[in-house]
PDB file of N, CA, C and O in Angstrom:
ATOM      1  N   MET A   1       1.031  -0.902   0.221  1.00  0.00           N
ATOM      2  CA  MET A   1       0.297  -0.406  -0.140  1.00  0.00           C
ATOM      3  C   MET A   1       0.805   1.459  -0.293  1.00  0.00           C
ATOM      4  O   MET A   1       0.472   2.391  -1.023  1.00  0.00           O
ATOM      5  N   SER A   2       1.885   1.240   0.993  1.00  0.00           N
ATOM      6  CA  SER A   2       2.605   2.297   0.824  1.00  0.00           C
ATOM      7  C   SER A   2       3.495   2.212  -0.269  1.00  0.00           C
ATOM      8  O   SER A   2       3.284   3.177  -1.003  1.00  0.00           O
ATOM      9  N   SER A   3       3.812   1.959  -0.422  1.00  0.00           N
ATOM     10  CA  SER A   3       4.088   2.248  -2.442  1.00  0.00           C
ATOM     11  C   SER A   3       4.296   2.611  -3.005  1.00  0.00           C
ATOM     12  O   SER A   3       5.338   2.943  -3.569  1.00  0.00           O
ATOM     13  N   SER A   4       2.161   2.818  -3.198  1.00  0.00           N
ATOM     14  CA  SER A   4       1.615   3.760  -4.225  1.00  0.00           C
ATOM     15  C   SER A   4       1.484   5.063  -3.785  1.00  0.00           C
ATOM     16  O   SER A   4       1.209   5.795  -4.736  1.00  0.00           O
ATOM     17  N   VAL A   5       1.537   5.441  -3.114  1.00  0.00           N
ATOM     18  CA  VAL A   5       1.538   6.552  -2.358  1.00  0.00           C
ATOM     19  C   VAL A   5       2.899   7.317  -3.275  1.00  0.00           C
ATOM     20  O   VAL A   5       4.070   6.953  -3.383  1.00  0.00           O
ATOM     21  N   THR A   6       2.447   8.060  -3.633  1.00  0.00           N
ATOM     22  CA  THR A   6       2.685   9.836  -4.092  1.00  0.00           C
ATOM     23  C   THR A   6       4.203  10.518  -3.817  1.00  0.00           C
ATOM     24  O   THR A   6       4.548  10.249  -2.666  1.00  0.00           O
ATOM     25  N   ASN A   7       4.935  11.101  -4.335  1.00  0.00           N
ATOM     26  CA  ASN A   7       5.195  11.976  -3.696  1.00  0.00           C
ATOM     27  C   ASN A   7       4.410  12.997  -3.017  1.00  0.00           C
ATOM     28  O   ASN A   7       4.575  13.533  -1.921  1.00  0.00           O
ATOM     29  N   GLU A   8       3.156  13.207  -4.277  1.00  0.00           N
ATOM     30  CA  GLU A   8       2.650  14.220  -3.452  1.00  0.00           C
ATOM     31  C   GLU A   8       1.706  14.615  -2.226  1.00  0.00           C
ATOM     32  O   GLU A   8       1.437  15.574  -1.502  1.00  0.00           O
ATOM     33  N   ALA A   9       1.223  12.695  -2.541  1.00  0.00           N
ATOM     34  CA  ALA A   9       0.020  12.219  -1.699  1.00  0.00           C
ATOM     35  C   ALA A   9       0.814  12.789  -0.789  1.00  0.00           C
ATOM     36  O   ALA A   9       0.327  13.851  -0.399  1.00  0.00           O
ATOM     37  N   LEU A  10       2.774  12.279   0.170  1.00  0.00           N
ATOM     38  CA  LEU A  10       3.092  11.618   0.910  1.00  0.00           C
ATOM     39  C   LEU A  10       3.846  13.505   1.269  1.00  0.00           C
ATOM     40  O   LEU A  10       4.335  13.811   2.357  1.00  0.00           O
ATOM     41  N   ARG A  11       3.769  14.203   0.400  1.00  0.00           N
ATOM     42  CA  ARG A  11       3.474  16.243   1.314  1.00  0.00           C
ATOM     43  C   ARG A  11       2.413  15.861   1.705  1.00  0.00           C
ATOM     44  O   ARG A  11       2.407  14.928   2.509  1.00  0.00           O
ATOM     45  N   MET A  12       1.552  16.268   1.405  1.00  0.00           N
ATOM     46  CA  MET A  12       0.290  16.266   1.890  1.00  0.00           C
ATOM     47  C   MET A  12       0.194  15.730   3.106  1.00  0.00           C
ATOM     48  O   MET A  12       0.110  16.467   4.088  1.00  0.00           O
ATOM     49  N   LEU A  13       0.192  14.205   3.236  1.00  0.00           N
ATOM     50  CA  LEU A  13       0.324  13.549   4.061  1.00  0.00           C
ATOM     51  C   LEU A  13       0.952  14.083   5.292  1.00  0.00           C
ATOM     52  O   LEU A  13       0.464  14.377   6.382  1.00  0.00           O
ATOM     53  N   SER A  14       2.082  14.128   4.864  1.00  0.00           N
ATOM     54  CA  SER A  14       2.966  15.192   5.535  1.00  0.00           C
ATOM     55  C   SER A  14       2.704  15.947   6.641  1.00  0.00           C
ATOM     56  O   SER A  14       3.060  15.859   7.816  1.00  0.00           O
ATOM     57  N   ASP A  15       1.615  17.144   5.689  1.00  0.00           N
ATOM     58  CA  ASP A  15       1.110  18.476   6.210  1.00  0.00           C
ATOM     59  C   ASP A  15       0.247  17.978   7.682  1.00  0.00           C
ATOM     60  O   ASP A  15       0.343  18.131   8.900  1.00  0.00           O
ATOM     61  N   PHE A  16      -0.779  17.179   6.520  1.00  0.00           N
ATOM     62  CA  PHE A  16      -1.916  16.675   8.124  1.00  0.00           C
ATOM     63  C   PHE A  16      -1.100  16.320   9.533  1.00  0.00           C
ATOM     64  O   PHE A  16      -1.761  16.626  10.526  1.00  0.00           O
ATOM     65  N   ALA A  17       0.045  15.807   9.786  1.00  0.00           N
ATOM     66  CA  ALA A  17       0.580  15.452  10.303  1.00  0.00           C
ATOM     67  C   ALA A  17       1.353  15.855  11.109  1.00  0.00           C
ATOM     68  O   ALA A  17       1.695  15.336  12.171  1.00  0.00           O
ATOM     69  N   ASN A  18       1.664  16.797  10.650  1.00  0.00           N
ATOM     70  CA  ASN A  18       1.927  18.326  11.212  1.00  0.00           C
ATOM     71  C   ASN A  18       1.134  19.066  11.549  1.00  0.00           C
ATOM     72  O   ASN A  18       1.426  20.262  11.550  1.00  0.00           O
ATOM     73  N   GLY A  19      -0.451  18.543  12.051  1.00  0.00           N
ATOM     74  CA  GLY A  19      -1.257  18.848  12.845  1.00  0.00           C
ATOM     75  C   GLY A  19      -2.020  20.401  11.454  1.00  0.00           C
ATOM     76  O   GLY A  19      -2.493  21.475  11.826  1.00  0.00           O
ATOM     77  N   ALA A  20      -1.893  20.014  10.209  1.00  0.00           N
ATOM     78  CA  ALA A  20      -3.069  20.714   9.102  1.00  0.00           C
ATOM     79  C   ALA A  20      -4.535  19.855   9.379  1.00  0.00           C
ATOM     80  O   ALA A  20      -4.543  18.673   9.722  1.00  0.00           O
ATOM     81  N   CYS A  21      -5.539  20.525   9.204  1.00  0.00           N
ATOM     82  CA  CYS A  21      -6.304  20.033   8.316  1.00  0.00           C
ATOM     83  C   CYS A  21      -7.457  20.775   8.073  1.00  0.00           C
ATOM     84  O   CYS A  21      -7.469  21.928   8.502  1.00  0.00           O
ATOM     85  N   ILE A  22      -8.706  20.231   7.302  1.00  0.00           N
ATOM     86  CA  ILE A  22      -8.836  21.198   5.840  1.00  0.00           C
ATOM     87  C   ILE A  22     -10.592  21.005   6.844  1.00  0.00           C
ATOM     88  O   ILE A  22     -10.968  20.114   7.605  1.00  0.00           O
ATOM     89  N   ASN A  23     -11.245  22.214   6.393  1.00  0.00           N
ATOM     90  CA  ASN A  23     -12.604  22.049   7.182  1.00  0.00           C
ATOM     91  C   ASN A  23     -13.785  22.696   6.105  1.00  0.00           C
ATOM     92  O   ASN A  23     -14.079  23.818   5.693  1.00  0.00           O
ATOM     93  N   PHE A  24     -14.378  21.000   5.866  1.00  0.00           N
ATOM     94  CA  PHE A  24     -15.506  21.909   4.773  1.00  0.00           C
ATOM     95  C   PHE A  24     -16.836  22.042   5.504  1.00  0.00           C
ATOM     96  O   PHE A  24     -17.248  21.678   6.605  1.00  0.00           O
ATOM     97  N   TYR A  25     -17.196  22.506   4.780  1.00  0.00           N
ATOM     98  CA  TYR A  25     -18.568  22.805   4.813  1.00  0.00           C
ATOM     99  C   TYR A  25     -20.221  22.085   3.892  1.00  0.00           C
ATOM    100  O   TYR A  25     -20.374  22.952   3.032  1.00  0.00           O
ATOM    101  N   VAL A  26     -21.162  21.252   3.719  1.00  0.00           N
ATOM    102  CA  VAL A  26     -22.194  21.072   3.200  1.00  0.00           C
ATOM    103  C   VAL A  26     -23.047  21.783   3.115  1.00  0.00           C
ATOM    104  O   VAL A  26     -23.694  22.310   4.021  1.00  0.00           O
ATOM    105  N   THR A  27     -23.227  21.955   1.177  1.00  0.00           N
ATOM    106  CA  THR A  27     -24.703  23.071   1.333  1.00  0.00           C
ATOM    107  C   THR A  27     -25.835  22.747   1.599  1.00  0.00           C
ATOM    108  O   THR A  27     -25.602  21.864   2.424  1.00  0.00           O
ATOM    109  N   PRO A  28     -27.532  22.830   1.473  1.00  0.00           N
ATOM    110  CA  PRO A  28     -28.290  22.261   1.344  1.00  0.00           C
ATOM    111  C   PRO A  28     -28.304  21.480   0.294  1.00  0.00           C
ATOM    112  O   PRO A  28     -29.313  20.781   0.385  1.00  0.00           O
ATOM    113  N   GLU A  29     -27.677  21.213  -0.719  1.00  0.00           N
ATOM    114  CA  GLU A  29     -28.015  21.164  -2.408  1.00  0.00           C
ATOM    115  C   GLU A  29     -26.707  19.690  -2.067  1.00  0.00           C
ATOM    116  O   GLU A  29     -26.441  19.054  -3.087  1.00  0.00           O
ATOM    117  N   GLY A  30     -26.161  19.331  -1.085  1.00  0.00           N
ATOM    118  CA  GLY A  30     -24.988  18.437  -0.745  1.00  0.00           C
ATOM    119  C   GLY A  30     -23.655  18.701  -1.003  1.00  0.00           C
ATOM    120  O   GLY A  30     -22.854  17.877  -0.561  1.00  0.00           O
ATOM    121  N   GLU A  31     -23.104  19.918  -1.784  1.00  0.00           N
ATOM    122  CA  GLU A  31     -21.691  20.010  -2.125  1.00  0.00           C
ATOM    123  C   GLU A  31     -21.039  20.406  -0.953  1.00  0.00           C
ATOM    124  O   GLU A  31     -21.668  20.911  -0.023  1.00  0.00           O
ATOM    125  N   HIS A  32     -20.101  20.261  -0.926  1.00  0.00           N
ATOM    126  CA  HIS A  32     -18.842  20.337   0.097  1.00  0.00           C
ATOM    127  C   HIS A  32     -18.102  21.348  -0.686  1.00  0.00           C
ATOM    128  O   HIS A  32     -17.910  21.332  -1.902  1.00  0.00           O
ATOM    129  N   VAL A  33     -17.642  22.391   0.330  1.00  0.00           N
ATOM    130  CA  VAL A  33     -17.429  23.714  -0.343  1.00  0.00           C
ATOM    131  C   VAL A  33     -15.968  23.816   0.710  1.00  0.00           C
ATOM    132  O   VAL A  33     -15.790  24.483   1.729  1.00  0.00           O
ATOM    133  N   ARG A  34     -15.377  23.200   0.240  1.00  0.00           N
ATOM    134  CA  ARG A  34     -13.615  23.995   1.102  1.00  0.00           C
ATOM    135  C   ARG A  34     -14.167  25.103   1.767  1.00  0.00           C
ATOM    136  O   ARG A  34     -14.703  26.085   1.253  1.00  0.00           O
ATOM    137  N   GLU A  35     -13.920  24.766   3.385  1.00  0.00           N
ATOM    138  CA  GLU A  35     -14.184  26.759   4.077  1.00  0.00           C
ATOM    139  C   GLU A  35     -13.242  27.173   4.001  1.00  0.00           C
ATOM    140  O   GLU A  35     -13.062  28.239   3.411  1.00  0.00           O
ATOM    141  N   LYS A  36     -12.054  26.333   4.698  1.00  0.00           N
ATOM    142  CA  LYS A  36     -10.815  26.560   5.691  1.00  0.00           C
ATOM    143  C   LYS A  36     -10.012  25.937   6.072  1.00  0.00           C
ATOM    144  O   LYS A  36     -10.112  24.903   6.733  1.00  0.00           O
ATOM    145  N   THR A  37      -8.936  26.556   5.657  1.00  0.00           N
ATOM    146  CA  THR A  37      -7.215  25.268   6.277  1.00  0.00           C
ATOM    147  C   THR A  37      -7.010  25.756   7.823  1.00  0.00           C
ATOM    148  O   THR A  37      -6.725  26.882   8.230  1.00  0.00           O
ATOM    149  N   CYS A  38      -7.303  24.254   8.736  1.00  0.00           N
ATOM    150  CA  CYS A  38      -6.215  25.088  10.036  1.00  0.00           C
ATOM    151  C   CYS A  38      -4.467  24.499   9.860  1.00  0.00           C
ATOM    152  O   CYS A  38      -4.100  23.329   9.751  1.00  0.00           O
ATOM    153  N   LYS A  39      -3.658  25.689   9.877  1.00  0.00           N
ATOM    154  CA  LYS A  39      -2.225  25.525   9.611  1.00  0.00           C
ATOM    155  C   LYS A  39      -1.824  25.750   8.019  1.00  0.00           C
ATOM    156  O   LYS A  39      -2.714  25.935   7.189  1.00  0.00           O
ATOM    157  N   ARG A  40      -0.820  25.729   7.755  1.00  0.00           N
ATOM    158  CA  ARG A  40      -1.083  26.362   6.591  1.00  0.00           C
ATOM    159  C   ARG A  40      -0.236  25.059   6.027  1.00  0.00           C
ATOM    160  O   ARG A  40       0.575  24.301   6.560  1.00  0.00           O
ATOM    161  N   LEU A  41      -0.862  25.162   4.553  1.00  0.00           N
ATOM    162  CA  LEU A  41      -0.338  23.311   3.680  1.00  0.00           C
ATOM    163  C   LEU A  41       1.004  23.859   2.975  1.00  0.00           C
ATOM    164  O   LEU A  41       1.028  24.987   2.485  1.00  0.00           O
ATOM    165  N   SER A  42       1.811  23.236   2.958  1.00  0.00           N
ATOM    166  CA  SER A  42       3.519  23.431   2.343  1.00  0.00           C
ATOM    167  C   SER A  42       3.308  23.238   1.085  1.00  0.00           C
ATOM    168  O   SER A  42       4.298  22.648   0.651  1.00  0.00           O
ATOM    169  N   LYS A  43       2.360  23.460   0.051  1.00  0.00           N
ATOM    170  CA  LYS A  43       1.940  24.092  -1.169  1.00  0.00           C
ATOM    171  C   LYS A  43       0.809  24.329  -1.125  1.00  0.00           C
ATOM    172  O   LYS A  43       0.173  24.209  -0.078  1.00  0.00           O
ATOM    173  N   GLN A  44       0.318  24.693  -2.161  1.00  0.00           N
ATOM    174  CA  GLN A  44      -1.020  24.737  -2.563  1.00  0.00           C
ATOM    175  C   GLN A  44      -1.926  23.266  -2.116  1.00  0.00           C
ATOM    176  O   GLN A  44      -1.526  22.115  -1.938  1.00  0.00           O
ATOM    177  N   PHE A  45      -3.439  23.933  -2.020  1.00  0.00           N
ATOM    178  CA  PHE A  45      -4.427  22.901  -2.513  1.00  0.00           C
ATOM    179  C   PHE A  45      -4.879  21.877  -3.563  1.00  0.00           C
ATOM    180  O   PHE A  45      -5.426  22.127  -4.638  1.00  0.00           O
ATOM    181  N   ASP A  46      -4.496  20.474  -2.969  1.00  0.00           N
ATOM    182  CA  ASP A  46      -5.226  19.685  -4.376  1.00  0.00           C
ATOM    183  C   ASP A  46      -5.845  19.168  -4.591  1.00  0.00           C
ATOM    184  O   ASP A  46      -6.016  18.285  -3.751  1.00  0.00           O
ATOM    185  N   LYS A  47      -6.757  19.112  -5.764  1.00  0.00           N
ATOM    186  CA  LYS A  47      -7.855  17.915  -4.746  1.00  0.00           C
ATOM    187  C   LYS A  47      -7.903  16.436  -5.071  1.00  0.00           C
ATOM    188  O   LYS A  47      -8.269  15.508  -4.349  1.00  0.00           O
ATOM    189  N   ARG A  48      -7.425  16.421  -6.392  1.00  0.00           N
ATOM    190  CA  ARG A  48      -6.562  15.177  -7.303  1.00  0.00           C
ATOM    191  C   ARG A  48      -6.105  14.519  -5.550  1.00  0.00           C
ATOM    192  O   ARG A  48      -6.966  13.866  -4.960  1.00  0.00           O
ATOM    193  N   THR A  49      -4.701  14.776  -4.853  1.00  0.00           N
ATOM    194  CA  THR A  49      -4.303  14.423  -4.394  1.00  0.00           C
ATOM    195  C   THR A  49      -5.093  14.067  -2.914  1.00  0.00           C
ATOM    196  O   THR A  49      -4.739  13.119  -2.214  1.00  0.00           O
ATOM    197  N   PHE A  50      -6.040  14.838  -2.613  1.00  0.00           N
ATOM    198  CA  PHE A  50      -6.271  14.568  -1.752  1.00  0.00           C
ATOM    199  C   PHE A  50      -7.298  13.624  -1.503  1.00  0.00           C
ATOM    200  O   PHE A  50      -7.428  13.010  -0.444  1.00  0.00           O
ATOM    201  N   LYS A  51      -8.600  13.438  -3.295  1.00  0.00           N
ATOM    202  CA  LYS A  51      -8.889  12.488  -3.083  1.00  0.00           C
ATOM    203  C   LYS A  51      -9.057  10.792  -3.408  1.00  0.00           C
ATOM    204  O   LYS A  51      -9.932   9.947  -3.597  1.00  0.00           O
ATOM    205  N   ARG A  52      -7.052  10.990  -3.305  1.00  0.00           N
ATOM    206  CA  ARG A  52      -6.780   9.793  -3.512  1.00  0.00           C
ATOM    207  C   ARG A  52      -6.883   9.964  -2.159  1.00  0.00           C
ATOM    208  O   ARG A  52      -7.810   9.329  -1.657  1.00  0.00           O
ATOM    209  N   LEU A  53      -5.989  10.855  -1.147  1.00  0.00           N
ATOM    210  CA  LEU A  53      -5.500   9.891   0.468  1.00  0.00           C
ATOM    211  C   LEU A  53      -7.194   9.752   1.031  1.00  0.00           C
ATOM    212  O   LEU A  53      -7.384   9.545   2.229  1.00  0.00           O
ATOM    213  N   GLN A  54      -7.828   9.821   0.519  1.00  0.00           N
ATOM    214  CA  GLN A  54      -9.590   9.596   0.956  1.00  0.00           C
ATOM    215  C   GLN A  54      -9.752   8.125   0.631  1.00  0.00           C
ATOM    216  O   GLN A  54     -10.196   7.219   1.336  1.00  0.00           O
ATOM    217  N   ASP A  55      -9.232   8.108  -0.748  1.00  0.00           N
ATOM    218  CA  ASP A  55      -9.725   6.952  -1.233  1.00  0.00           C
ATOM    219  C   ASP A  55      -9.130   6.153  -0.337  1.00  0.00           C
ATOM    220  O   ASP A  55      -9.784   5.335   0.310  1.00  0.00           O
ATOM    221  N   SER A  56      -7.497   6.338  -0.168  1.00  0.00           N
ATOM    222  CA  SER A  56      -6.644   5.313   0.695  1.00  0.00           C
ATOM    223  C   SER A  56      -7.038   5.274   1.455  1.00  0.00           C
ATOM    224  O   SER A  56      -7.165   4.118   1.857  1.00  0.00           O
ATOM    225  N   GLY A  57      -7.446   6.066   2.128  1.00  0.00           N
ATOM    226  CA  GLY A  57      -7.543   6.076   4.055  1.00  0.00           C
ATOM    227  C   GLY A  57      -7.150   6.254   4.748  1.00  0.00           C
ATOM    228  O   GLY A  57      -7.268   5.752   5.866  1.00  0.00           O
ATOM    229  N   LEU A  58      -6.158   7.491   4.190  1.00  0.00           N
ATOM    230  CA  LEU A  58      -4.735   7.966   5.083  1.00  0.00           C
ATOM    231  C   LEU A  58      -5.759   9.082   5.845  1.00  0.00           C
ATOM    232  O   LEU A  58      -5.840   9.101   7.073  1.00  0.00           O
ATOM    233  N   ILE A  59      -6.353   9.795   5.185  1.00  0.00           N
ATOM    234  CA  ILE A  59      -7.115  10.766   5.874  1.00  0.00           C
ATOM    235  C   ILE A  59      -8.501   9.599   6.613  1.00  0.00           C
ATOM    236  O   ILE A  59      -8.639   8.380   6.510  1.00  0.00           O
ATOM    237  N   THR A  60      -9.478  10.832   7.463  1.00  0.00           N
ATOM    238  CA  THR A  60     -10.523  10.678   7.260  1.00  0.00           C
ATOM    239  C   THR A  60     -11.461  11.500   8.255  1.00  0.00           C
ATOM    240  O   THR A  60     -10.850  12.194   9.067  1.00  0.00           O
ATOM    241  N   PHE A  61     -12.254  11.515   8.289  1.00  0.00           N
ATOM    242  CA  PHE A  61     -13.073  12.827   8.095  1.00  0.00           C
ATOM    243  C   PHE A  61     -14.022  13.199   9.485  1.00  0.00           C
ATOM    244  O   PHE A  61     -14.374  12.122   9.965  1.00  0.00           O
ATOM    245  N   SER A  62     -14.506  14.233  10.218  1.00  0.00           N
ATOM    246  CA  SER A  62     -15.994  13.672  11.386  1.00  0.00           C
ATOM    247  C   SER A  62     -16.341  14.640  10.552  1.00  0.00           C
ATOM    248  O   SER A  62     -15.890  15.348   9.652  1.00  0.00           O
ATOM    249  N   SER A  63     -17.944  14.278  11.573  1.00  0.00           N
ATOM    250  CA  SER A  63     -18.716  15.154  10.957  1.00  0.00           C
ATOM    251  C   SER A  63     -19.015  15.884  12.067  1.00  0.00           C
ATOM    252  O   SER A  63     -18.919  15.280  13.136  1.00  0.00           O
ATOM    253  N   VAL A  64     -19.598  17.854  12.115  1.00  0.00           N
ATOM    254  CA  VAL A  64     -20.154  18.121  13.244  1.00  0.00           C
ATOM    255  C   VAL A  64     -21.247  19.276  12.442  1.00  0.00           C
ATOM    256  O   VAL A  64     -21.270  19.466  11.226  1.00  0.00           O
ATOM    257  N   TYR A  65     -22.009  19.882  13.335  1.00  0.00           N
ATOM    258  CA  TYR A  65     -23.300  20.459  13.091  1.00  0.00           C
ATOM    259  C   TYR A  65     -23.073  21.281  13.890  1.00  0.00           C
ATOM    260  O   TYR A  65     -22.707  21.037  15.039  1.00  0.00           O
ATOM    261  N   HIS A  66     -23.255  22.408  13.407  1.00  0.00           N
ATOM    262  CA  HIS A  66     -23.277  23.864  13.972  1.00  0.00           C
ATOM    263  C   HIS A  66     -23.869  24.978  13.021  1.00  0.00           C
ATOM    264  O   HIS A  66     -23.850  25.193  11.810  1.00  0.00           O
ATOM    265  N   CYS A  67     -24.361  25.537  14.052  1.00  0.00           N
ATOM    266  CA  CYS A  67     -25.543  26.660  13.644  1.00  0.00           C
ATOM    267  C   CYS A  67     -26.310  26.001  12.766  1.00  0.00           C
ATOM    268  O   CYS A  67     -26.767  26.905  12.066  1.00  0.00           O
ATOM    269  N   GLY A  68     -26.835  24.740  12.275  1.00  0.00           N
ATOM    270  CA  GLY A  68     -27.553  24.040  11.655  1.00  0.00           C
ATOM    271  C   GLY A  68     -26.645  23.436  10.498  1.00  0.00           C
ATOM    272  O   GLY A  68     -27.059  22.494   9.822  1.00  0.00           O
ATOM    273  N   ILE A  69     -25.541  23.939  10.316  1.00  0.00           N
ATOM    274  CA  ILE A  69     -24.631  22.699   8.915  1.00  0.00           C
ATOM    275  C   ILE A  69     -24.058  22.019   9.771  1.00  0.00           C
ATOM    276  O   ILE A  69     -24.044  21.727  10.967  1.00  0.00           O
ATOM    277  N   GLN A  70     -23.359  21.770   8.344  1.00  0.00           N
ATOM    278  CA  GLN A  70     -23.029  20.126   8.670  1.00  0.00           C
ATOM    279  C   GLN A  70     -21.557  20.488   8.096  1.00  0.00           C
ATOM    280  O   GLN A  70     -21.285  20.927   6.979  1.00  0.00           O
ATOM    281  N   TRP A  71     -20.961  20.282   8.827  1.00  0.00           N
ATOM    282  CA  TRP A  71     -19.510  20.631   9.046  1.00  0.00           C
ATOM    283  C   TRP A  71     -18.115  19.512   9.282  1.00  0.00           C
ATOM    284  O   TRP A  71     -17.770  19.072  10.378  1.00  0.00           O
ATOM    285  N   LEU A  72     -17.459  19.209   7.968  1.00  0.00           N
ATOM    286  CA  LEU A  72     -16.583  17.941   8.260  1.00  0.00           C
ATOM    287  C   LEU A  72     -15.042  18.330   7.637  1.00  0.00           C
ATOM    288  O   LEU A  72     -14.700  19.056   6.704  1.00  0.00           O
ATOM    289  N   GLN A  73     -14.283  17.498   8.603  1.00  0.00           N
ATOM    290  CA  GLN A  73     -12.770  18.146   9.123  1.00  0.00           C
ATOM    291  C   GLN A  73     -12.260  16.992   9.154  1.00  0.00           C
ATOM    292  O   GLN A  73     -12.491  16.102   9.972  1.00  0.00           O
ATOM    293  N   TYR A  74     -11.313  16.971   7.960  1.00  0.00           N
ATOM    294  CA  TYR A  74     -10.175  16.184   7.952  1.00  0.00           C
ATOM    295  C   TYR A  74      -9.079  15.776   8.285  1.00  0.00           C
ATOM    296  O   TYR A  74      -8.394  16.799   8.296  1.00  0.00           O
ATOM    297  N   ARG A  75      -8.523  15.043   8.535  1.00  0.00           N
ATOM    298  CA  ARG A  75      -7.258  14.738   9.249  1.00  0.00           C
ATOM    299  C   ARG A  75      -6.573  13.696   9.238  1.00  0.00           C
ATOM    300  O   ARG A  75      -7.589  13.001   9.274  1.00  0.00           O
ATOM    301  N   ILE A  76      -5.427  12.638   9.214  1.00  0.00           N
ATOM    302  CA  ILE A  76      -4.756  12.057   9.259  1.00  0.00           C
ATOM    303  C   ILE A  76      -5.355  10.495   9.650  1.00  0.00           C
ATOM    304  O   ILE A  76      -6.316  10.744  10.377  1.00  0.00           O
ATOM    305  N   SER A  77      -5.301   9.766   9.583  1.00  0.00           N
ATOM    306  CA  SER A  77      -5.565   9.163   9.968  1.00  0.00           C
ATOM    307  C   SER A  77      -4.834   7.394  10.832  1.00  0.00           C
ATOM    308  O   SER A  77      -3.613   7.243  10.792  1.00  0.00           O
ATOM    309  N   THR A  78      -5.387   6.689  11.259  1.00  0.00           N
ATOM    310  CA  THR A  78      -4.205   6.060  12.506  1.00  0.00           C
ATOM    311  C   THR A  78      -3.171   5.228  10.694  1.00  0.00           C
ATOM    312  O   THR A  78      -1.984   5.028  10.436  1.00  0.00           O
ATOM    313  N   LYS A  79      -4.207   5.054  10.083  1.00  0.00           N
ATOM    314  CA  LYS A  79      -3.225   4.477   8.843  1.00  0.00           C
ATOM    315  C   LYS A  79      -2.596   5.299   8.548  1.00  0.00           C
ATOM    316  O   LYS A  79      -1.512   4.722   8.635  1.00  0.00           O
ATOM    317  N   GLY A  80      -2.308   6.493   8.169  1.00  0.00           N
ATOM    318  CA  GLY A  80      -1.665   7.363   7.534  1.00  0.00           C
ATOM    319  C   GLY A  80      -0.654   8.135   8.727  1.00  0.00           C
ATOM    320  O   GLY A  80       0.254   8.966   8.741  1.00  0.00           O
ATOM    321  N   TRP A  81      -1.076   7.678   9.259  1.00  0.00           N
ATOM    322  CA  TRP A  81       0.748   7.686  10.226  1.00  0.00           C
ATOM    323  C   TRP A  81       1.129   6.631  10.192  1.00  0.00           C
ATOM    324  O   TRP A  81       2.342   6.521  10.374  1.00  0.00           O
ATOM    325  N   GLU A  82       0.409   5.470   9.975  1.00  0.00           N
ATOM    326  CA  GLU A  82       1.607   3.897   9.334  1.00  0.00           C
ATOM    327  C   GLU A  82       2.201   4.449   8.640  1.00  0.00           C
ATOM    328  O   GLU A  82       3.269   4.983   8.938  1.00  0.00           O
ATOM    329  N   VAL A  83       1.830   4.466   7.858  1.00  0.00           N
ATOM    330  CA  VAL A  83       2.448   5.174   6.485  1.00  0.00           C
ATOM    331  C   VAL A  83       3.396   6.145   6.431  1.00  0.00           C
ATOM    332  O   VAL A  83       4.286   6.044   5.586  1.00  0.00           O
ATOM    333  N   PHE A  84       3.361   7.298   7.365  1.00  0.00           N
ATOM    334  CA  PHE A  84       3.604   8.171   7.058  1.00  0.00           C
ATOM    335  C   PHE A  84       4.857   7.983   7.414  1.00  0.00           C
ATOM    336  O   PHE A  84       5.746   8.427   6.686  1.00  0.00           O
ATOM    337  N   ASN A  85       5.326   6.941   9.196  1.00  0.00           N
ATOM    338  CA  ASN A  85       6.031   7.084  10.008  1.00  0.00           C
ATOM    339  C   ASN A  85       7.422   6.161   8.444  1.00  0.00           C
ATOM    340  O   ASN A  85       8.572   6.495   8.162  1.00  0.00           O
ATOM    341  N   ALA A  86       6.629   5.137   7.906  1.00  0.00           N
ATOM    342  CA  ALA A  86       7.335   4.312   7.232  1.00  0.00           C
ATOM    343  C   ALA A  86       7.521   4.839   6.087  1.00  0.00           C
ATOM    344  O   ALA A  86       7.887   4.090   5.181  1.00  0.00           O
ATOM    345  N   ARG A  87       7.308   6.360   5.793  1.00  0.00           N
ATOM    346  CA  ARG A  87       8.284   6.334   4.794  1.00  0.00           C
ATOM    347  C   ARG A  87       8.618   7.471   5.288  1.00  0.00           C
ATOM    348  O   ARG A  87       7.932   8.321   4.720  1.00  0.00           O
ATOM    349  N   THR A  88       9.518   8.092   6.276  1.00  0.00           N
ATOM    350  CA  THR A  88       9.313   9.309   7.425  1.00  0.00           C
ATOM    351  C   THR A  88      10.826   8.685   8.080  1.00  0.00           C
ATOM    352  O   THR A  88      11.324   9.200   9.082  1.00  0.00           O
TER     353      THR A  88
END
């Protein structure tokens, strides 16, 4: 699994490992809109890399409701930590 992680995915995973988290809010139509990033990313946000990490289970999200709006917060997963630690 870890051998299929690209350098770009490792870079973004490293950002997550260093405390970055990405918050999306869910519109009434069900669209996910990126609202803010906590901590600075080392490069511009890349949707394809983010989706790859998500599909691989290397990042995970929690869902909360605040003022009637659903928010999704993405962070590194346990599996993501294992891959990150094995590659660094």
